[in-house]
C-alpha angles and dihedrals in degrees: 000000000000117000091241092058096056090074092070091062125071124252094260093050090051093045092051092048090052093049093048090047093054092044094046093093121083091214091059091048090050089048092051092046091050096047093043093052094055126091096217137030116289120236120168109348098081093089092053093045099045095036099223128120119274094249090050092051090046092054090050091048090051091053091050091048089050090071093036095243089132134032127212126208123191114233110177107301093342133081112217115206132206136165115273095232094195094053091039089059092044091053089047092052092047091051094044090050090051095050094039091057094051110104120214112231135171124231 
């Protein structure tokens, strides 16, 4: 969607579209599942767990960071990632609101 066309949609519609776009990749879902299941921040083992190349993982992490779902903290030469719990809850609320307002109808 062109940048000029987003202005005809409301904030919630644009926010949902951005969230769905970022989550529309199975690698990003796998990364989120892995990070969210850990008890501490994750530093280097994402590549081994997910099985993709480091540059590919970095690109997916960048996309997840673009909507603030994850946070990265620099620790020496490493960046450690964890779930941004505040944003995680906000995204959950936006998605729940979207699905809760959907009416079931029969055709």
